[in-house]
C-alpha positions as CSV (number, residue, x, y, z in Angstrom):
1,M,-60.5,-232.9,66.2
2,A,-57.8,-231.1,63.8
3,E,-60.7,-228.7,62.4
4,Q,-61.6,-227.7,66.0
5,A,-58.3,-227.1,67.1
6,L,-57.6,-224.9,63.9
7,Q,-61.0,-222.9,64.9
8,T,-60.1,-222.7,68.4
9,D,-56.5,-221.1,67.4
10,Q,-58.6,-218.6,64.8
11,L,-61.1,-217.6,67.6
12,Q,-57.8,-216.9,69.7
13,V,-56.3,-215.2,67.2
14,L,-59.5,-212.9,66.5
15,L,-60.1,-212.4,70.4
16,G,-56.3,-211.2,70.8
17,E,-56.8,-209.0,67.9
18,N,-60.3,-207.4,69.1
19,R,-58.5,-207.1,72.4
20,R,-55.9,-205.0,70.6
21,L,-58.0,-203.1,68.6
22,K,-60.2,-202.3,71.9
23,H,-57.0,-201.0,73.5
24,A,-55.7,-198.8,70.7
25,V,-59.4,-197.4,70.7
26,E,-59.1,-196.6,74.3
27,E,-55.7,-195.2,73.8
28,L,-57.0,-193.0,70.9
29,S,-59.9,-191.8,73.2
30,I,-57.7,-191.0,76.0
31,L,-55.3,-189.0,73.4
32,N,-58.2,-187.2,72.0
33,E,-59.7,-186.0,75.3
34,L,-56.5,-185.1,76.3
35,A,-56.0,-182.8,73.1
36,R,-59.6,-181.3,73.6
37,A,-58.9,-180.8,76.9
38,I,-55.5,-178.9,77.4
39,G,-56.7,-177.1,74.0
40,A,-59.3,-175.4,75.7
41,S,-56.9,-173.6,78.4
42,L,-54.0,-171.3,78.3
43,D,-53.9,-171.6,82.4
44,P,-50.6,-173.7,82.9
45,Q,-52.0,-174.8,86.4
46,E,-55.1,-176.4,84.8
47,I,-53.0,-177.9,81.9
48,I,-50.6,-179.4,83.8
49,G,-53.4,-181.1,86.2
50,T,-55.4,-182.3,83.2
51,I,-52.3,-184.1,81.8
52,V,-51.7,-185.8,85.1
53,R,-55.3,-187.0,85.4
54,K,-55.6,-188.2,81.9
55,S,-51.9,-190.2,82.6
56,L,-53.1,-191.7,85.7
57,R,-56.2,-192.8,84.0
58,A,-54.4,-194.3,80.8
59,V,-51.7,-196.3,82.8
60,N,-53.9,-197.1,85.8
61,A,-51.4,-195.5,88.2
62,E,-52.1,-194.3,91.9
63,Q,-50.2,-190.9,91.8
64,G,-48.8,-188.6,89.3
65,V,-46.7,-185.6,89.0
66,I,-45.1,-183.0,86.5
67,H,-42.1,-181.2,87.1
68,L,-41.1,-178.0,84.9
69,V,-37.3,-178.0,84.8
70,D,-35.7,-174.9,84.6
71,I,-31.8,-174.9,84.2
72,H,-31.6,-171.2,84.5
73,A,-33.1,-170.9,87.7
74,S,-31.4,-171.1,91.3
75,D,-33.7,-173.8,91.8
76,P,-33.7,-176.1,89.0
77,M,-36.6,-178.2,89.6
78,K,-40.0,-176.5,90.5
79,T,-43.3,-178.6,91.5
80,L,-46.1,-176.9,90.0
81,V,-48.7,-179.2,90.1
82,R,-49.3,-182.9,91.8
83,E,-52.1,-184.8,91.0
84,M,-53.7,-188.3,92.8
85,S,-56.1,-190.4,91.0
86,S,-56.9,-192.4,94.2
87,S,-59.2,-191.4,96.7
88,H,-57.1,-192.6,99.5
89,E,-54.4,-190.8,101.1
90,H,-50.7,-191.4,99.6
91,E,-47.6,-189.8,100.6
92,H,-46.7,-186.7,98.1
93,F,-43.3,-188.2,96.4
94,R,-40.7,-185.7,95.1
95,I,-39.0,-186.6,92.0
96,N,-35.2,-187.3,92.9
97,Q,-32.5,-185.0,91.7
98,T,-30.7,-187.9,90.4
99,L,-33.9,-188.9,88.3
100,V,-33.8,-185.5,86.9
101,G,-29.9,-185.8,86.2
102,W,-30.7,-189.0,84.4
103,M,-33.3,-187.6,82.3
104,Q,-31.0,-184.4,81.3
105,L,-28.5,-187.1,80.4
106,N,-30.5,-189.8,78.5
107,R,-33.7,-187.8,77.4
108,K,-35.8,-191.1,77.1
109,P,-38.4,-192.8,79.2
110,L,-37.7,-194.7,82.4
111,L,-39.6,-197.8,83.4
112,M,-38.7,-199.2,86.9
113,N,-41.1,-202.0,88.4
114,S,-38.3,-202.6,91.2
115,P,-36.6,-199.4,91.9
116,R,-34.7,-200.6,95.0
117,T,-33.1,-203.7,92.9
118,D,-32.6,-201.5,89.7
119,P,-28.5,-201.3,88.9
120,R,-28.9,-198.0,87.2
121,F,-29.6,-196.6,90.5
122,S,-27.8,-198.6,92.9
123,G,-27.3,-196.7,96.3
124,M,-30.2,-194.7,95.7
125,K,-32.5,-194.1,98.9
126,W,-36.2,-194.8,97.7
127,D,-39.4,-194.1,99.6
128,E,-40.8,-197.2,101.0
129,S,-44.0,-196.9,99.6
130,I,-42.9,-196.5,96.0
131,R,-43.2,-200.0,94.4
132,S,-42.9,-198.8,90.6
133,L,-42.6,-195.9,88.6
134,L,-42.5,-194.4,84.8
135,C,-40.9,-191.4,84.0
136,V,-41.2,-189.5,80.6
137,P,-39.3,-186.7,79.4
138,L,-41.3,-183.4,78.2
139,M,-39.1,-182.2,75.4
140,I,-39.1,-179.1,73.2
141,K,-36.8,-178.8,70.4
142,S,-34.3,-181.1,72.0
143,E,-34.2,-179.5,75.4
144,L,-35.8,-181.1,78.7
145,K,-38.6,-178.8,80.1
146,G,-40.0,-181.2,82.4
147,V,-40.6,-184.8,83.8
148,L,-44.0,-186.6,83.8
149,T,-43.8,-189.3,86.6
150,V,-46.4,-191.9,87.6
151,Y,-46.1,-194.0,90.6
152,N,-47.3,-197.4,91.5
153,K,-49.5,-199.7,89.1
154,K,-52.8,-200.0,90.9
155,D,-53.8,-203.7,92.0
156,G,-50.1,-204.7,92.5
157,L,-49.3,-205.1,88.6
158,Q,-46.4,-203.5,87.0
159,F,-46.0,-200.8,84.4
160,T,-45.4,-202.6,81.0
161,D,-44.0,-201.5,77.6
162,D,-47.4,-200.4,76.3
163,D,-47.8,-198.1,79.3
164,Q,-44.3,-196.8,78.5
165,R,-45.0,-196.0,74.9
166,L,-48.6,-194.3,75.8
167,L,-47.1,-192.0,78.4
168,A,-44.6,-191.0,75.9
169,I,-47.1,-190.2,73.4
170,I,-48.5,-188.3,76.1
171,A,-45.7,-186.3,76.9
172,A,-44.8,-185.7,73.4
173,Q,-48.3,-184.2,72.8
174,S,-48.3,-182.1,75.9
175,G,-44.9,-180.7,75.9
176,Q,-45.4,-177.8,73.7
177,V,-48.8,-177.0,75.2
178,I,-47.3,-176.8,78.4
179,E,-44.3,-174.5,77.1
180,N,-47.2,-172.3,75.2
181,A,-48.7,-172.0,78.3
182,R,-46.0,-170.9,80.3
183,L,-45.0,-168.5,78.1
184,N,-48.4,-167.1,78.1
185,E,-48.3,-167.0,81.7
186,R,-45.0,-165.0,82.0
187,E,-46.1,-162.5,79.3
188,K,-49.0,-161.7,81.7
189,Q,-46.8,-161.6,84.7
190,L,-44.6,-159.4,82.2
191,V,-47.6,-156.7,81.3
192,K,-48.6,-156.7,85.3
193,M,-45.1,-155.9,86.4
194,Q,-44.8,-153.1,83.6
195,E,-48.4,-151.6,84.8
196,E,-47.0,-151.8,88.4
197,L,-43.9,-150.1,87.5
198,R,-45.8,-147.5,85.6
199,L,-47.6,-146.8,88.7
200,A,-44.7,-146.6,91.0
201,A,-42.8,-144.2,88.5
202,R,-45.9,-142.0,88.5
203,I,-46.0,-142.1,92.6
204,Q,-42.6,-141.4,92.9
205,I,-42.9,-138.5,90.3
206,E,-45.6,-137.1,92.5
207,L,-43.5,-137.4,95.8
208,L,-40.9,-135.3,94.2
209,P,-41.3,-131.3,94.4
210,K,-43.7,-130.1,91.9
211,S,-41.9,-127.0,91.7
212,A,-39.1,-125.3,93.7
213,P,-39.9,-122.9,96.5
214,A,-39.9,-119.1,95.7
215,V,-37.5,-117.4,98.3
216,A,-36.7,-113.7,98.5
217,G,-33.0,-113.2,97.2
218,Y,-32.6,-116.7,95.9
219,D,-32.9,-119.0,92.7
220,I,-33.6,-122.6,93.2
221,A,-34.2,-125.7,91.2
222,G,-34.0,-129.3,91.2
223,K,-34.3,-132.2,88.7
224,S,-34.2,-136.2,88.9
225,I,-33.3,-138.3,85.8
226,P,-33.8,-142.0,86.9
227,A,-31.8,-144.5,85.0
228,Q,-34.9,-147.0,85.0
229,S,-38.5,-146.4,84.9
230,V,-38.3,-146.0,88.8
231,G,-35.2,-144.7,90.1
232,G,-33.6,-144.7,93.8
233,D,-32.6,-140.8,93.8
234,Y,-34.8,-138.1,95.3
235,F,-34.6,-134.4,96.4
236,D,-37.1,-132.2,98.5
237,F,-37.7,-129.0,99.8
238,I,-39.3,-128.6,103.1
239,Q,-40.2,-125.1,104.5
240,I,-39.6,-125.4,108.3
241,D,-41.0,-122.0,108.9
242,E,-40.9,-118.4,107.4
243,H,-37.4,-118.1,108.1
244,R,-35.8,-121.6,107.4
245,L,-35.8,-123.9,104.4
246,A,-34.8,-127.4,104.6
247,F,-33.5,-129.2,101.4
248,C,-32.1,-132.5,100.9
249,L,-30.8,-135.0,98.2
250,G,-30.5,-138.5,98.6
251,D,-29.2,-141.8,96.6
252,V,-30.9,-144.9,98.0
253,S,-28.8,-148.4,97.0
254,G,-29.9,-150.1,94.0
255,K,-32.2,-149.3,91.4
256,G,-35.9,-149.8,90.1
257,L,-38.7,-150.5,92.7
258,P,-37.1,-151.7,95.7
259,A,-35.0,-148.5,95.7
260,S,-38.1,-146.4,95.0
261,L,-40.1,-147.7,97.9
262,L,-37.1,-147.3,100.2
263,M,-36.6,-143.7,98.8
264,S,-40.3,-143.0,99.7
265,N,-39.9,-144.2,103.3
266,V,-36.8,-142.2,103.9
267,Q,-38.5,-139.1,102.1
268,A,-41.3,-139.6,104.6
269,T,-39.2,-139.9,107.6
270,L,-36.8,-136.9,106.9
271,R,-40.2,-134.7,106.3
272,S,-41.7,-135.4,109.6
273,H,-38.1,-134.8,111.2
274,A,-37.7,-131.7,109.7
275,L,-41.1,-130.3,110.6
276,M,-40.1,-130.9,114.3
277,G,-37.3,-128.4,113.6
278,L,-34.3,-130.4,114.3
279,T,-30.9,-129.3,113.6
280,A,-29.5,-131.2,110.3
281,Q,-27.2,-133.4,112.6
282,E,-30.4,-134.4,114.9
283,C,-32.4,-135.1,111.7
284,T,-29.7,-137.1,110.0
285,S,-29.2,-139.2,113.3
286,R,-32.5,-140.1,113.8
287,S,-33.5,-141.2,110.1
288,N,-30.1,-143.4,110.3
289,R,-31.6,-144.9,113.5
290,L,-35.2,-145.8,112.0
291,L,-33.4,-146.9,108.5
292,F,-31.2,-149.5,110.4
293,Q,-33.9,-150.8,112.5
294,S,-36.5,-151.3,109.6
295,T,-34.3,-152.4,106.5
296,S,-31.8,-155.4,105.7
297,A,-28.1,-155.1,105.9
298,E,-27.6,-154.6,102.3
299,K,-29.8,-151.5,102.0
300,F,-28.2,-147.9,103.0
301,V,-28.9,-144.4,101.8
302,T,-26.5,-141.6,101.0
303,L,-27.8,-138.1,102.1
304,F,-26.9,-134.5,102.1
305,Y,-29.3,-132.5,104.3
306,G,-29.2,-128.7,104.7
307,I,-31.2,-125.8,106.5
308,L,-30.8,-122.2,105.0
309,D,-31.6,-119.7,107.4
310,L,-33.1,-116.7,105.5
311,R,-32.1,-114.2,108.3
312,D,-28.3,-114.3,108.2
313,H,-28.0,-116.3,105.0
314,T,-26.3,-119.3,106.4
315,L,-26.7,-122.8,105.7
316,L,-26.7,-125.7,108.6
317,Y,-26.0,-129.1,106.9
318,A,-24.9,-132.9,107.6
319,N,-24.0,-135.3,105.1
320,A,-24.2,-139.2,105.4
321,G,-21.9,-140.4,102.9
322,H,-23.1,-138.5,100.0
323,E,-21.1,-136.5,97.5
324,H,-19.6,-133.4,98.7
325,P,-21.7,-130.4,97.1
326,I,-19.8,-127.9,95.3
327,I,-20.3,-123.9,96.0
328,V,-18.8,-121.5,93.4
329,S,-18.3,-118.0,94.6
330,A,-18.9,-114.6,92.5
331,K,-15.4,-114.8,92.7
332,R,-15.1,-118.0,91.0
333,A,-13.7,-119.9,94.2
334,V,-14.4,-123.4,94.8
335,L,-15.7,-124.7,98.0
336,R,-16.7,-128.2,98.7
337,L,-18.7,-128.9,101.8
338,S,-16.7,-132.0,102.9
339,T,-18.1,-132.5,106.8
340,G,-20.1,-135.8,106.7
341,G,-20.3,-139.1,108.1
342,I,-21.1,-142.9,106.9
343,M,-24.2,-143.8,104.9
344,L,-27.7,-144.0,106.4
345,G,-28.3,-147.7,107.4
346,M,-24.9,-148.9,108.0
347,L,-24.6,-148.4,111.6
348,E,-27.4,-147.9,114.3
349,E,-25.5,-145.2,116.0
350,F,-23.2,-142.8,114.5
351,P,-21.9,-139.2,115.7
352,F,-23.1,-137.3,112.4
353,Q,-21.7,-133.7,112.7
354,N,-23.4,-130.2,111.9
355,D,-21.5,-127.9,110.0
356,T,-22.0,-124.3,108.6
357,V,-21.2,-122.4,105.9
358,A,-22.2,-118.8,104.9
359,L,-24.1,-118.2,101.4
360,N,-22.9,-114.8,100.2
361,P,-24.3,-113.0,97.0
362,G,-23.4,-114.3,94.0
363,D,-22.7,-117.9,95.4
364,I,-24.0,-120.9,93.5
365,M,-24.1,-124.3,95.3
366,V,-24.9,-127.4,93.7
367,V,-25.8,-130.7,95.3
368,F,-25.7,-133.9,93.2
369,S,-25.9,-137.7,93.1
370,D,-23.0,-139.7,92.2
371,G,-24.9,-140.5,88.7
372,V,-23.6,-137.0,87.8
373,T,-19.8,-137.5,88.1
374,E,-19.8,-141.1,87.5
375,A,-21.4,-140.7,84.2
376,M,-19.2,-143.1,81.7
377,N,-18.9,-142.6,78.1
378,A,-17.7,-145.7,75.7
379,D,-13.9,-145.3,76.8
380,Q,-15.0,-145.6,80.6
381,A,-14.0,-142.0,81.2
382,Q,-16.1,-140.4,84.0
383,F,-17.7,-136.9,83.8
384,G,-15.9,-136.0,86.7
385,D,-15.7,-132.9,89.1
386,E,-13.6,-131.1,87.2
387,R,-16.4,-130.9,84.1
388,L,-18.8,-130.6,86.6
389,Q,-17.2,-127.3,88.0
390,E,-16.4,-126.0,84.3
391,V,-20.1,-126.1,83.4
392,I,-21.2,-124.1,86.7
393,M,-18.7,-121.6,86.2
394,S,-19.8,-121.2,82.3
395,H,-23.2,-120.8,83.2
396,E,-23.1,-119.0,86.3
397,D,-25.1,-116.1,84.8
398,E,-28.0,-118.4,84.0
399,S,-30.9,-118.9,86.4
400,A,-30.8,-122.3,88.6
401,S,-33.0,-124.4,85.9
402,V,-30.8,-123.5,83.2
403,L,-27.8,-124.4,84.9
404,I,-29.3,-128.0,85.7
405,E,-30.4,-128.3,82.3
406,S,-26.9,-127.4,81.1
407,I,-25.4,-129.6,83.2
408,V,-27.5,-132.6,81.9
409,D,-26.7,-131.5,78.3
410,A,-23.0,-131.7,79.2
411,I,-23.3,-135.2,80.4
412,R,-25.3,-136.5,77.7
413,S,-22.9,-135.0,75.3
414,H,-20.1,-136.6,77.3
415,V,-21.6,-140.3,77.4
416,G,-22.8,-140.3,73.8
417,A,-24.6,-143.3,73.1
418,T,-23.7,-145.2,76.3
419,P,-26.7,-146.2,78.3
420,Q,-27.6,-144.1,81.5
421,M,-26.4,-146.5,84.5
422,D,-27.4,-144.4,87.6
423,D,-30.0,-141.9,88.5
424,I,-29.0,-138.3,87.9
425,T,-30.3,-135.9,90.2
426,L,-29.5,-132.3,91.0
427,M,-30.1,-129.3,93.0
428,V,-29.0,-125.7,92.6
429,V,-29.3,-123.4,95.1
430,K,-28.3,-119.5,94.2
431,R,-28.1,-116.5,96.1
432,N,-28.8,-113.2,94.1
433,R,-25.9,-110.9,93.8
434,G,-28.1,-107.8,94.8
């Protein structure tokens, strides 16, 4: 009898060892399959989906989810993939912020087979259908990058320490792969964004005048230098008829692609109104109304709009919150065109005003954006109006295009190595001396 009992005990030991080895082989098979599957893709969605499916199979759970955590984002938790192993309909669970906080603090696996009675989360409201859950952190260089959570062990069973250990191994094996895929995806998005910006910059350049109009008795030029690849400043020349030339210079709030898109919209609006033969005041008022109705409250545009009558050499203009243009006369007197109103898009209705000024022989008018006078050097000193006037006077005998380049060179000399913070746009209208 003793010998039979000994044989029975040995048999039980062998059977237990066989079960342990079989379980170890199954775990190794799951990990090997997972390594092959996630190593063959660079798509984050596909990789995360594979990890969740393999995790559910590994621990025999009903539902699983990976949440990627970004502590720098406005939403610190973003659900990318949610997978379910069961063919039955289950409610989609969302990991609680309290669990994320626990993971941030403890950074270790969390097993709960009775969440509602777990003293670590007393007072926390759980979904009635959650019977058990197992969370493991996805760590990269001691930083929490995500949380892998599985819910409800099948067949009414409970998660075990072996389940926790295996899921932790899966998380350790998967964390860097997920991060690499995310970085690869961000790189592709960056390349795409750079291409879109390149196309936007090319479109913007094509929208600006390719050359200044040739007008008898005048020398005209314009230039815009964006602070970024795509800017929010613009200028335009519009031939209304054989006797009238309209020109405008605008500065859209913001920078980059959004400002460029708004700029192109404003340009199209102004062109359509100018060709209708409206006055400067009417054109400005209608553009303001359309802009107010079609943009959000934080979007606005400063604008100088003028109509040069070549018969009597008068300039009819309106100003919507823009820098006051400078006119330097042949006698070196300086006039600022100060009549104006508020920026376009701030109020739906505003009583913009026309004003008229004569351009006499030798007069030089310079229209500019605030990026010219507000350009700062390392000491936070602005280029300013006085320097601008000095450059105009010292180059009064030069052509309009040379004068613009001289102003730009003076700005660059002033700011030195300080990066350009705003778009620089200039327009020069010179009436010949005789």
